[in-house]
N, C-alpha and C positions, 0 to 999 in steps of 0.2 A: 112500355118504355124499358123494363126490364129485360123483356125477352129479347131485344135488340142488343142491349148490352151483352148479355149473354152469348148470343149468337155471333156478335162481333169479336168476341174474346177466343170463342171457339175457332173462329176462322182465322184469326192470328196465329193462334197455336197451329193450327193444321197446316197454315203456309209456311211456318217456320221448321216444321218437321218436313214438309216436303223439300223445303230449301236443302237443309241438313242432308236428306237421301240423294239430291242432285248432287251437291257440291263433293261429299266423301264416296269417293268409289268404294264398290264393294270389296270386303274385307277378307274375300274368299279368293283364293287363286287356284284356278282350274290347271293343275299340272298333265292332267290325262289328254287334254285337247292339244297343248303344246308338245307334248311326246308323240303323239299321233301323227303329227305334220313333221315330224322330223325323220331322217333316214340314215344319221350316224350320230355318234356322242363321242366325247373325250373324256375320260376319266382319271382323274388325278388323285391318288392316295399320298398323302403327306403326313411326316411328322416334323412340327416346329418345335425345335429347341428353344429358339428365343426369337424377338421381333425381327432381328436382322437377318436370320439364317433359317433354312430348313436343313434337318441332318439327314433325311430320307426323303425321297419323292419317286413315285412309280406313276408314269402318264402312259395310258393305252388310248388307242382310236378304234372305236367298236364300229361295224356296220350293223344295219338292223338284221343281218343274216346270222349273226354272232349269238350265241347260246348267252353268253354275259350279257349283252345288249338287251334281249329279249326278258330275262330275270328281273335287270334293273329298271326297264320299262314297266315290266309288272307290278313290281314293288312299289316304284313311286307314283304309278297312277292309281293304287290305292290309298295314298297318303292324302289326309285333307290338311291344307295349309290356311292359316288364319293371319293375316297382315297383323304385326304389333305396331301400334301407332306411335308408342311412347319411346323407340329406340331409333337412334341415328347411326347409321352406319360409320361414318366418319370419328363419331366419339366412342366407339366401342374397343375394349382390349381384352385379351386372354390372361389366363394365368397361363403361365410357360412353364413346362412344356405342354403342348396340346397336338392332337391328332386330327386330320381331318378328310373327307371325300368329298370331291367337287365332281359333278357332272354337268358336261356343257352339251345340249342338244344342238343340231344343226339340219337345216333342209338341203334339198339338192344343190342349191346355190351356195351352200356354206354361209346362210344367215343364221346368226343366233338366235334361237328360238327360246332357250331355255339356259340358265345357269343356275344349278341348284348346289348349293355347298351345305353340310351339316359336318358338326364338329363333336368330339368325343364327350364334351362336357355339356351336350343338349342344346347347343346355339344351332339355329337354322337360318339361312339366308336364301331367299329366291330373287333374283335378280336385282341385287343390291337392296331389298327389302327384307328386313327380321321378320321371321314367321314363327308360328307355334305350330307343331306338328302333331296330328293324331292320327294313329293306327288302331286297327283292332287289338293288336299285340303290345302296344306302347306310344312312346313320344319320339324324339329326335334320338335319343340314346340307341334305340332299339333299330330305328332306320340306319343309323351309323354303323351298327353291329352286322347288321344284314349286309350292306353294301359292302363291307371289308370281306366279309365271308364270300361273297360272289367275286370280289376281285382277286382273290387268293387262289 
């Protein structure tokens, strides 16, 4: 009788774990596949003085033939992004002033494949979802620094 009880409890735990795996989507975001499906990118480098205005903004559209596009694609393809489940985009605020780089990737039909924003304070957002960034050389601050260098 005890064997059935242990087996029953084990089955219930197993079913709960399976349900959690199916309910919660993968926490990893694959940037490389979204970038490879794209043919152009818009890059916005911005200095935000306060919530209501940005004092400096540079926007460029890059085709896949551009050297800057290729450098950015190579950099971001090597970035590992993990979703942060405890932050909501609508409730987030920065200490101002703050600097950011936003890269928007598009396909031939100009459908948005990826929206990637990284801030100088280490915050990163992919498609309106906060993420933790890891790279061989560091985190979000390092990705921000490299993106700024590429766009200079």
